ROBALUM-764060 format. One line per 3 residues: number of its first residue (from 1); their letters; for each residue x, y, z of N, C-alpha, C. Coordinates in nm, 3 decimals. Last residue first. Layout:
BEGIN
NUM = A = X/Y/Z/X/Y/Z/X/Y/Z; ... .
This chain:
BEGIN
251 = TKA = 9.845/9.268/11.267/9.787/9.221/11.134/9.723/9.340/11.060; 9.938/9.366/11.503/10.039/9.328/11.400/9.978/9.290/11.261; 9.721/9.395/11.665/9.799/9.512/11.629/9.895/9.485/11.517 .
248 = LKL = 9.639/9.125/11.700/9.557/9.216/11.613/9.635/9.340/11.576; 9.836/9.049/11.889/9.825/8.992/11.752/9.748/9.079/11.656; 9.782/9.210/12.104/9.906/9.234/12.033/9.902/9.166/11.896 .
245 = LKG = 9.532/9.099/12.174/9.542/9.238/12.129/9.676/9.267/12.058; 9.600/8.838/12.234/9.503/8.865/12.127/9.521/9.011/12.074; 9.781/8.873/12.451/9.826/8.804/12.323/9.736/8.840/12.208 .
242 = SCR = 9.606/8.986/12.637/9.728/9.059/12.593/9.779/8.999/12.461; 9.406/8.800/12.680/9.368/8.923/12.613/9.496/8.992/12.564; 9.554/8.599/12.811/9.487/8.567/12.689/9.455/8.694/12.613 .
239 = LST = 9.648/8.736/13.033/9.738/8.672/12.940/9.671/8.652/12.801; 9.402/8.808/13.156/9.493/8.909/13.119/9.590/8.853/13.010; 9.301/8.553/13.232/9.229/8.636/13.134/9.319/8.740/13.075 .
236 = IEA = 9.496/8.478/13.420/9.479/8.401/13.295/9.402/8.479/13.195; 9.461/8.679/13.611/9.585/8.678/13.534/9.573/8.592/13.407; 9.201/8.626/13.699/9.228/8.755/13.634/9.359/8.757/13.554 .
233 = NTL = 9.236/8.377/13.818/9.158/8.392/13.696/9.174/8.520/13.619; 9.582/8.336/13.905/9.449/8.376/13.928/9.367/8.380/13.802; 9.806/8.059/13.879/9.761/8.191/13.826/9.611/8.208/13.881 .
230 = SRI = 9.951/7.880/14.149/9.855/7.889/14.048/9.827/8.031/14.008; 10.313/7.872/14.206/10.177/7.907/14.246/10.081/7.902/14.124; 10.613/7.724/14.316/10.511/7.736/14.212/10.384/7.784/14.272 .
227 = KGP = 10.967/7.772/14.385/10.825/7.752/14.426/10.732/7.784/14.313; 11.220/7.833/14.318/11.192/7.685/14.321/11.044/7.671/14.351; 11.231/8.128/14.521/11.293/8.043/14.420/11.257/7.900/14.433 .
224 = PLS = 10.903/8.247/14.632/11.039/8.219/14.651/11.098/8.128/14.534; 10.717/8.534/14.542/10.727/8.389/14.515/10.875/8.345/14.537; 10.650/8.795/14.563/10.737/8.743/14.665/10.746/8.591/14.652 .
221 = GLT = 10.635/8.877/14.229/10.608/8.921/14.364/10.706/8.855/14.454; 10.628/8.800/13.952/10.672/8.706/14.051/10.626/8.746/14.194; 10.340/8.879/13.747/10.465/8.916/13.813/10.503/8.816/13.929 .
218 = VTA = 10.179/8.927/13.456/10.200/8.830/13.559/10.338/8.844/13.626; 10.152/9.089/13.235/10.110/9.144/13.366/10.127/9.048/13.483; 10.418/8.961/13.065/10.309/9.048/13.050/10.265/9.105/13.178 .
215 = IAL = 10.597/8.834/13.312/10.560/8.791/13.181/10.424/8.870/13.156; 10.868/8.943/13.519/10.735/8.943/13.480/10.710/8.896/13.337; 11.142/8.904/13.590/11.048/8.952/13.691/10.904/8.933/13.654 .
212 = RHL = 11.414/8.702/13.546/11.292/8.747/13.476/11.189/8.783/13.590; 11.756/8.770/13.568/11.634/8.731/13.640/11.504/8.786/13.579; 12.091/8.714/13.539/11.969/8.745/13.464/11.852/8.686/13.538 .
209 = ELV = 12.422/8.822/13.580/12.308/8.763/13.639/12.182/8.802/13.559; 12.609/8.905/13.393/12.658/8.824/13.513/12.538/8.756/13.584; 12.657/8.951/13.050/12.566/8.929/13.155/12.622/8.852/13.273 .
206 = PHG = 12.915/9.181/12.922/12.853/9.046/12.941/12.757/9.037/13.066; 12.936/9.427/12.744/12.898/9.418/12.888/12.834/9.281/12.911; 12.967/9.468/12.470/13.083/9.475/12.554/13.059/9.471/12.697 .
203 = LCE = 12.757/9.428/12.297/12.780/9.571/12.339/12.901/9.585/12.440; 12.760/9.143/12.266/12.794/9.230/12.155/12.825/9.379/12.191; 12.664/9.083/12.535/12.800/9.049/12.493/12.854/9.134/12.376 .
200 = AVR = 12.403/9.191/12.513/12.492/9.247/12.612/12.637/9.219/12.573; 12.302/9.016/12.313/12.311/9.159/12.290/12.410/9.225/12.384; 12.323/8.764/12.443/12.394/8.784/12.322/12.408/8.941/12.294 .
197 = RIQ = 12.153/8.795/12.674/12.302/8.764/12.686/12.378/8.793/12.556; 11.911/8.849/12.541/11.973/8.947/12.626/12.117/8.920/12.653; 11.879/8.608/12.394/11.880/8.733/12.333/11.953/8.831/12.417 .
194 = RNR = 11.855/8.317/12.393/11.959/8.391/12.469/11.982/8.536/12.427; 11.675/8.322/12.110/11.751/8.233/12.189/11.862/8.322/12.261; 11.411/8.583/12.120/11.517/8.501/12.053/11.604/8.423/12.147 .
191 = GEC = 11.156/8.709/12.182/11.226/8.615/12.266/11.316/8.522/12.186; 11.023/9.043/12.230/11.052/8.926/12.146/11.131/8.837/12.235; 10.997/9.256/12.380/10.878/9.207/12.329/10.893/9.100/12.219 .
188 = LVV = 11.157/9.327/12.698/11.157/9.277/12.561/11.017/9.243/12.512; 11.306/9.537/12.915/11.178/9.489/12.876/11.185/9.457/12.728; 11.537/9.555/13.173/11.522/9.530/13.028/11.384/9.473/13.003 .
185 = ELC = 11.720/9.723/13.408/11.593/9.667/13.375/11.569/9.667/13.234; 12.048/9.661/13.547/11.955/9.718/13.441/11.815/9.651/13.452; 12.325/9.735/13.716/12.201/9.661/13.732/12.095/9.732/13.649 .
182 = ANH = 12.668/9.720/13.645/12.541/9.785/13.630/12.425/9.689/13.650; 12.949/9.710/13.862/12.874/9.649/13.764/12.732/9.703/13.756; 13.126/9.767/14.069/13.114/9.863/13.962/13.046/9.796/13.841 .
179 = GKA = 13.129/9.600/14.287/13.228/9.568/14.177/13.214/9.652/14.061; 12.778/9.601/14.331/12.909/9.579/14.384/13.009/9.549/14.268; 12.597/9.809/14.089/12.605/9.701/14.178/12.750/9.691/14.231 .
176 = ISL = 12.417/10.091/14.029/12.554/10.033/14.016/12.573/9.936/14.124; 12.077/10.073/13.904/12.184/10.099/14.001/12.306/10.054/13.962; 11.920/10.077/13.669/11.858/10.081/13.796/11.955/10.126/13.913 .
173 = MRV = 11.886/10.203/13.350/11.981/10.178/13.456/11.906/10.184/13.587; 11.687/10.053/13.100/11.716/10.159/13.193/11.807/10.116/13.299; 11.527/9.973/12.804/11.650/9.946/12.886/11.677/10.066/12.975 .
170 = EAP = 11.307/9.835/12.591/11.318/9.929/12.702/11.432/9.895/12.786; 11.385/9.785/12.242/11.357/9.741/12.375/11.367/9.848/12.480; 11.307/9.709/11.900/11.331/9.803/12.000/11.295/9.745/12.140 .
167 = LTR = 11.416/9.382/11.779/11.314/9.489/11.797/11.357/9.584/11.902; 11.724/9.318/11.621/11.636/9.301/11.727/11.538/9.413/11.739; 11.785/9.247/11.272/11.792/9.343/11.390/11.694/9.300/11.495 .
164 = RGS = 11.975/8.967/11.159/11.844/9.030/11.171/11.844/9.126/11.297; 12.215/8.838/11.147/12.167/8.893/11.026/12.027/8.959/11.033; 12.258/8.762/11.417/12.245/8.658/11.307/12.171/8.715/11.185 .
161 = LVI = 12.156/9.069/11.520/12.193/8.948/11.566/12.166/8.842/11.462; 12.193/9.411/11.530/12.179/9.307/11.437/12.234/9.181/11.505; 11.997/9.588/11.779/12.125/9.570/11.713/12.102/9.442/11.625 .
158 = GRQ = 11.800/9.858/11.910/11.807/9.727/11.848/11.941/9.710/11.771; 11.750/10.082/12.061/11.715/10.085/11.924/11.716/9.946/11.854; 11.852/9.992/12.304/11.711/10.037/12.295/11.667/10.036/12.150 .
155 = WRQ = 12.120/9.961/12.258/12.046/9.847/12.292/11.888/9.872/12.270; 12.190/10.228/12.199/12.203/10.121/12.090/12.119/10.006/12.117; 12.141/10.338/12.445/12.060/10.380/12.336/12.069/10.273/12.214 .
152 = LTA = 12.345/10.218/12.590/12.201/10.188/12.627/12.116/10.223/12.507; 12.558/10.346/12.472/12.545/10.208/12.462/12.403/10.159/12.494; 12.511/10.617/12.546/12.511/10.583/12.406/12.495/10.423/12.382 .
149 = ATP = 12.544/10.597/12.826/12.414/10.631/12.776/12.407/10.591/12.625; 12.753/10.297/12.891/12.725/10.449/12.872/12.588/10.469/12.823; 12.744/10.041/13.136/12.727/10.094/12.994/12.705/10.244/12.996 .
146 = VGA = 12.982/9.928/13.344/12.868/10.027/13.343/12.849/10.081/13.200; 13.067/9.581/13.418/13.092/9.721/13.386/12.966/9.813/13.385; 12.854/9.323/13.336/12.992/9.359/13.365/13.014/9.500/13.326 .
143 = VIV = 12.511/9.334/13.450/12.620/9.325/13.343/12.750/9.368/13.402; 12.218/9.212/13.561/12.348/9.259/13.605/12.448/9.236/13.509; 11.875/9.266/13.506/11.998/9.212/13.455/12.127/9.275/13.504 .
140 = RYT = 11.548/9.174/13.530/11.651/9.253/13.600/11.785/9.190/13.562; 11.286/9.200/13.283/11.406/9.129/13.332/11.484/9.231/13.427; 10.976/9.122/13.132/11.054/9.219/13.210/11.174/9.150/13.288 .
137 = KEV = 10.818/9.089/12.832/10.880/9.023/12.939/10.977/9.116/13.000; 10.521/9.111/12.616/10.635/9.174/12.689/10.681/9.086/12.802; 10.467/8.933/12.318/10.437/8.949/12.465/10.557/8.999/12.533 .
134 = HHR = 10.439/8.903/12.028/10.516/9.008/12.090/10.471/9.033/12.233; 10.315/8.761/11.816/10.232/8.815/11.925/10.307/8.914/12.018; 10.478/8.646/11.624/10.393/8.760/11.589/10.319/8.825/11.700 .
131 = PHT = 10.601/8.424/11.745/10.675/8.551/11.730/10.593/8.671/11.690; 10.430/8.252/11.994/10.438/8.276/11.859/10.503/8.418/11.837; 10.381/8.235/12.272/10.522/8.206/12.222/10.538/8.236/12.072 .
128 = LQF = 10.115/8.275/12.333/10.215/8.349/12.409/10.362/8.335/12.349; 9.983/8.098/12.164/9.950/8.244/12.162/10.065/8.322/12.222; 10.078/7.848/12.253/10.101/7.897/12.106/10.084/8.052/12.096 .
125 = TLE = 9.973/7.849/12.511/10.121/7.840/12.481/10.154/7.892/12.345; 9.702/7.845/12.459/9.754/7.962/12.527/9.910/7.972/12.503; 9.686/7.597/12.340/9.652/7.715/12.266/9.712/7.839/12.323 .
122 = GDN = 9.760/7.416/12.546/9.852/7.433/12.425/9.812/7.557/12.352; 9.759/7.406/12.861/9.675/7.477/12.761/9.759/7.506/12.643; 9.906/7.331/13.068/9.868/7.219/12.967/9.771/7.279/12.867 .
119 = TLL = 10.184/7.527/13.183/10.041/7.506/13.157/10.027/7.379/13.073; 10.396/7.763/13.336/10.370/7.623/13.305/10.221/7.603/13.286; 10.614/8.047/13.301/10.476/7.989/13.301/10.478/7.841/13.268 .
116 = LAG = 10.854/8.191/13.497/10.833/8.090/13.393/10.692/8.040/13.403; 11.065/8.426/13.645/10.923/8.388/13.607/10.926/8.301/13.486; 11.390/8.311/13.752/11.281/8.397/13.751/11.156/8.340/13.687 .
113 = TSE = 11.724/8.285/13.603/11.627/8.261/13.700/11.499/8.344/13.682; 11.981/8.121/13.401/11.888/8.232/13.439/11.775/8.193/13.526; 12.116/7.904/13.317/12.177/7.991/13.420/12.084/8.090/13.475 .
110 = VDL = 11.948/7.789/13.124/11.978/7.711/13.244/12.042/7.802/13.361; 11.710/8.021/12.992/11.826/7.934/12.982/11.859/7.888/13.121; 11.365/7.975/12.980/11.474/8.055/13.041/11.596/7.971/13.025 .
107 = RGV = 11.106/7.948/12.731/11.230/7.909/12.801/11.292/8.018/12.874; 10.760/7.871/12.666/10.882/7.931/12.630/10.998/7.879/12.722; 10.608/7.730/12.914/10.564/7.826/12.808/10.695/7.903/12.774 .
104 = PHI = 10.648/7.381/12.994/10.688/7.528/13.008/10.646/7.605/12.887; 10.361/7.173/13.054/10.488/7.201/12.983/10.517/7.351/13.006; 10.142/6.915/13.135/10.197/7.047/13.171/10.335/7.050/13.107 .
101 = GSG = 10.008/6.674/13.096/10.033/6.758/12.971/10.094/6.889/13.011; 9.956/6.484/13.286/9.887/6.608/13.295/9.896/6.694/13.163; 10.127/6.268/13.284/9.990/6.250/13.239/9.903/6.375/13.239 .
98 = QRL = 10.339/6.353/13.556/10.309/6.259/13.446/10.153/6.263/13.410; 10.337/6.548/13.745/10.454/6.530/13.663/10.432/6.435/13.540; 10.147/6.583/13.935/10.133/6.659/13.809/10.249/6.630/13.720 .
95 = DPP = 10.209/6.429/14.163/10.089/6.396/14.089/10.073/6.469/13.957; 10.439/6.562/14.271/10.448/6.429/14.205/10.328/6.396/14.117; 10.451/6.916/14.191/10.410/6.806/14.275/10.407/6.676/14.201 .
92 = LLD = 10.741/7.021/14.006/10.598/7.004/14.024/10.572/6.906/14.133; 11.012/7.011/13.956/10.967/7.097/14.076/10.821/7.094/14.087; 11.042/6.867/13.735/11.082/6.805/13.859/11.039/6.881/13.983 .
89 = LVT = 10.984/7.048/13.526/10.872/6.947/13.576/10.915/6.875/13.698; 11.217/7.169/13.485/11.116/7.248/13.563/11.000/7.155/13.609; 11.476/6.927/13.554/11.395/7.012/13.469/11.288/7.083/13.556 .
86 = PRG = 11.826/6.848/13.621/11.683/6.867/13.664/11.611/6.964/13.574; 12.003/6.663/13.358/11.990/6.777/13.452/11.840/6.789/13.497; 12.042/6.462/13.171/12.007/6.425/13.311/12.004/6.538/13.407 .
83 = QPD = 12.085/6.525/12.914/12.204/6.519/13.001/12.169/6.484/13.146; 11.834/6.531/12.803/11.920/6.410/12.773/12.043/6.406/12.859; 11.556/6.620/12.981/11.683/6.660/12.950/11.777/6.537/12.925 .
80 = ACT = 11.212/6.722/12.955/11.315/6.614/12.975/11.446/6.671/12.929; 11.079/6.954/12.932/11.010/6.852/13.000/11.106/6.729/13.026; 11.276/7.251/13.017/11.222/7.155/12.921/11.144/7.045/13.000 .
77 = SVV = 11.463/7.439/13.121/11.319/7.476/13.094/11.262/7.386/12.991; 11.673/7.318/13.391/11.648/7.347/13.239/11.501/7.359/13.222; 11.841/7.461/13.661/11.723/7.384/13.607/11.686/7.419/13.469 .
74 = GAP = 12.030/7.646/13.723/12.069/7.500/13.717/11.951/7.422/13.675; 11.844/7.878/13.928/11.958/7.850/13.834/11.986/7.696/13.838; 11.481/7.837/13.956/11.625/7.859/14.008/11.719/7.833/13.899 .
71 = KNL = 11.185/8.006/13.851/11.287/7.902/13.823/11.420/7.939/13.889; 10.902/8.022/13.990/11.025/8.109/14.013/11.141/8.013/13.981; 10.615/7.965/13.790/10.735/7.913/13.869/10.847/8.020/13.875 .
68 = LLY = 10.269/7.945/13.774/10.390/8.039/13.764/10.499/7.982/13.856; 10.017/7.779/13.585/10.114/7.788/13.698/10.223/7.889/13.670; 9.731/7.634/13.510/9.808/7.757/13.480/9.891/7.788/13.599 .
65 = YSK = 9.570/7.349/13.386/9.653/7.406/13.485/9.722/7.533/13.428; 9.273/7.170/13.330/9.359/7.264/13.282/9.440/7.332/13.399; 9.254/6.809/13.349/9.223/6.939/13.407/9.316/7.043/13.353 .
62 = PRN = 9.268/6.625/13.036/9.302/6.651/13.168/9.251/6.787/13.222; 8.990/6.481/12.847/9.102/6.577/12.857/9.135/6.598/13.003; 8.780/6.323/12.789/8.876/6.271/12.887/9.004/6.356/12.892 .
59 = QPS = 8.627/6.462/12.602/8.572/6.430/12.732/8.666/6.381/12.836; 8.765/6.475/12.359/8.758/6.599/12.445/8.701/6.572/12.583; 8.971/6.174/12.347/8.843/6.247/12.326/8.849/6.378/12.406 .
56 = LVR = 9.167/5.901/12.248/9.158/6.035/12.295/9.017/6.096/12.258; 9.285/5.583/12.339/9.183/5.660/12.268/9.168/5.791/12.332; 9.616/5.479/12.323/9.504/5.525/12.405/9.414/5.621/12.336 .
53 = GDL = 9.833/5.426/12.154/9.735/5.328/12.173/9.608/5.355/12.263; 9.962/5.669/12.148/10.029/5.551/12.211/9.925/5.443/12.244; 9.660/5.810/12.100/9.798/5.846/12.131/9.862/5.733/12.210 .
50 = ELR = 9.402/5.828/11.853/9.473/5.757/11.954/9.617/5.816/11.980; 9.077/5.898/11.741/9.211/5.946/11.766/9.271/5.866/11.881; 8.835/5.848/11.505/8.894/5.784/11.633/9.048/5.820/11.633 .
47 = DRN = 8.602/6.097/11.384/8.728/6.017/11.370/8.772/5.961/11.512; 8.377/6.245/11.449/8.357/6.134/11.355/8.483/6.040/11.353; 8.437/6.436/11.634/8.306/6.381/11.640/8.278/6.261/11.544 .
44 = PDA = 8.692/6.522/11.562/8.677/6.435/11.684/8.533/6.375/11.699; 8.825/6.509/11.257/8.700/6.562/11.327/8.676/6.470/11.443; 9.144/6.607/11.142/9.049/6.510/11.202/8.930/6.577/11.258 .
41 = KQG = 9.429/6.658/10.918/9.314/6.694/10.996/9.219/6.584/11.036; 9.780/6.662/10.897/9.657/6.586/10.879/9.547/6.654/10.971; 10.021/6.782/10.963/9.930/6.858/10.875/9.802/6.794/10.850 .
38 = LHA = 10.198/6.474/10.979/10.188/6.620/11.008/10.108/6.687/10.908; 9.996/6.178/10.998/10.107/6.258/10.943/10.085/6.401/10.977; 9.917/5.879/11.191/9.897/6.007/11.138/10.019/6.074/11.076 .
35 = VEG = 9.853/5.539/11.116/9.950/5.643/11.169/9.923/5.779/11.101; 9.513/5.441/11.154/9.624/5.464/11.062/9.726/5.561/11.134; 9.294/5.423/11.313/9.380/5.303/11.306/9.501/5.323/11.222 .
32 = NVR = 9.185/5.672/11.305/9.111/5.565/11.254/9.198/5.448/11.221; 9.494/5.794/11.352/9.365/5.842/11.319/9.288/5.732/11.245; 9.758/5.802/11.596/9.679/5.736/11.495/9.537/5.798/11.476 .
29 = VRG = 10.079/5.907/11.703/9.933/5.939/11.694/9.869/5.868/11.573; 10.342/5.843/11.698/10.269/5.804/11.818/10.119/5.824/11.806; 10.522/5.908/11.503/10.429/5.794/11.476/10.354/5.758/11.595 .
26 = AEI = 10.675/6.131/11.524/10.724/6.005/11.580/10.641/5.885/11.564; 10.507/6.323/11.434/10.630/6.296/11.343/10.686/6.156/11.390; 10.338/6.344/11.649/10.291/6.302/11.519/10.401/6.249/11.434 .
23 = WAE = 10.505/6.439/11.844/10.444/6.307/11.872/10.393/6.252/11.737; 10.582/6.694/11.740/10.686/6.589/11.759/10.616/6.446/11.777; 10.324/6.811/11.752/10.392/6.786/11.620/10.503/6.684/11.631 .
20 = AQR = 10.295/6.822/12.028/10.203/6.739/11.949/10.264/6.717/11.810; 10.497/7.011/12.092/10.507/6.869/12.139/10.419/6.773/12.063; 10.395/7.227/11.957/10.529/7.177/11.919/10.541/7.034/11.961 .
17 = RSA = 10.160/7.276/12.095/10.155/7.245/11.961/10.284/7.176/11.913; 10.170/7.102/12.413/10.183/7.220/12.331/10.177/7.183/12.182; 9.923/6.858/12.513/10.058/6.905/12.486/10.058/7.039/12.428 .
14 = MGW = 9.663/6.818/12.594/9.754/6.705/12.590/9.898/6.748/12.591; 9.453/7.004/12.583/9.545/6.999/12.699/9.638/6.891/12.707; 9.300/7.021/12.371/9.259/6.929/12.465/9.351/6.915/12.589 .
11 = QSL = 9.448/7.193/12.207/9.323/7.241/12.268/9.278/7.148/12.368; 9.657/7.017/12.140/9.688/7.139/12.221/9.564/7.188/12.286; 9.522/6.840/11.976/9.584/6.788/12.088/9.625/6.899/12.192 .
8 = LKQ = 9.415/7.018/11.775/9.327/6.943/11.853/9.397/6.898/11.988; 9.661/7.101/11.654/9.577/7.200/11.722/9.475/7.130/11.808; 9.762/6.862/11.548/9.841/6.930/11.660/9.757/7.039/11.733 .
5 = LRE = 9.562/6.803/11.357/9.576/6.717/11.479/9.660/6.790/11.592; 9.352/7.055/11.239/9.480/6.992/11.242/9.500/6.918/11.369; 8.997/6.974/11.231/9.108/7.062/11.272/9.233/6.987/11.256 .
2 = AM = 8.659/6.951/11.119/8.793/6.904/11.112/8.887/7.008/11.148; 8.377/6.959/11.346/8.455/7.023/11.234/8.602/6.970/11.233 .
């Protein structure tokens, strides 16, 4: 059956859908000898697919990987960085850095730390990062000063960022850190760019530290900074089910 090329490439573990789209736009993908275009469909049982001149088929797809990284500060959540900064792929074992199709699922900004998923399952990446799926993520956040109860309620209800209100969030005070700064737990079900930092800044309490503790039911636990572990089968199943259930709830 014919499918869009970016979906085929992601299903085969070659890349995320976004990466596959970039490859197609860059002219790196061919169908039956012709340069492919975005939106084009192909049937792998009838059509010849190539990436950079290499013939692709479901039979030679790479092994599927599902990994959890405790991202340290100073590492960017991309596969490559034009500024030459270390990326999350640099933390992988050498044999997984090239040719496996492993990529980060979403992002943590360079200053932030904590849970980040890595996989070469493009469909799972799409499921977990598409805005309509609303996968919960839990953070420990230290902000400057101590927000009042009214300020926390504003955060919980949502505020307007770039002309659009943020979705309701769970925000609770955990403790007062050194220097009279508050340590908060924040649970989001959306992931706009630098959302927590932007909201906190708007509310008058800039973020000093931001650490992601969990993505859906997958938690860091005692995983040290900079280290990676494989997800359990139960965690993989839970991620897939959580995305599907949340998707159904929104349709």
